[in-house]
N, C-alpha and C positions, 0 to 999 in steps of 0.2 A: 199807341206810341210804338214806333218801329225801332228796333235795335239793330245797328249795323256792326258787323264784325269783319275785320280785315282778314282775308283768306290767303293772301299772297304778299310777299315782299320781294323787292328787286335788290339784288346785290351785284356789284361788279367784283370780279375776281381776276387778279393779275398774278398768275403763278410765275415763279422763277422757271428757267428752263429745266432744272432738275425736277421741280414739282410737276411741270407739264409732262415730262417723260413718265414719271411715276403714275400720274393720273391716267395717261394713255394706256399704260400696261394694265392698270387696275380695271379700267372700263373694258378693255379687250377681254380680260378674264371673265368679267361679269357677263359680257355678251356671249362668250363661249358656253358658260354654264347655263344661261337662259336658253340658248339654242339647243343644247343637249336635252334639257327638261322638256322643251316644246316638242322635239322630235320623239321622245319617249311617249309623251301624252298623245301625240298625233297617231303614232303606230298603235297604241292601245285603243284609241277611238276607232281606227280602221278595223280592228279585231272585235269591235263592239264590247270592249271592256272599260271599266271605269278605273281611273288612277287618281287617288286622293293626293292632297298636298303632302301628307305625311309619307305616303309611299314614294312620291317624287323626291322628297328630301332624303329619305333613306337610300334611294337609288344613287343620288348624287354624292352622298357621303360614304358610300360603300367602296 
């Protein structure tokens, strides 16, 4: 007997203009932080060093 589990749901989201502006700012900040972490890890990889998630987190919060 197979058991089926839903893994995704679809929602429609219609933000107000103020909410849309806040979401755009937030996503922009998230992208900036992600790119900074990716650059740090890429540079470490080029130097043949390992950077753990904890080290990346500490670097971003310093």
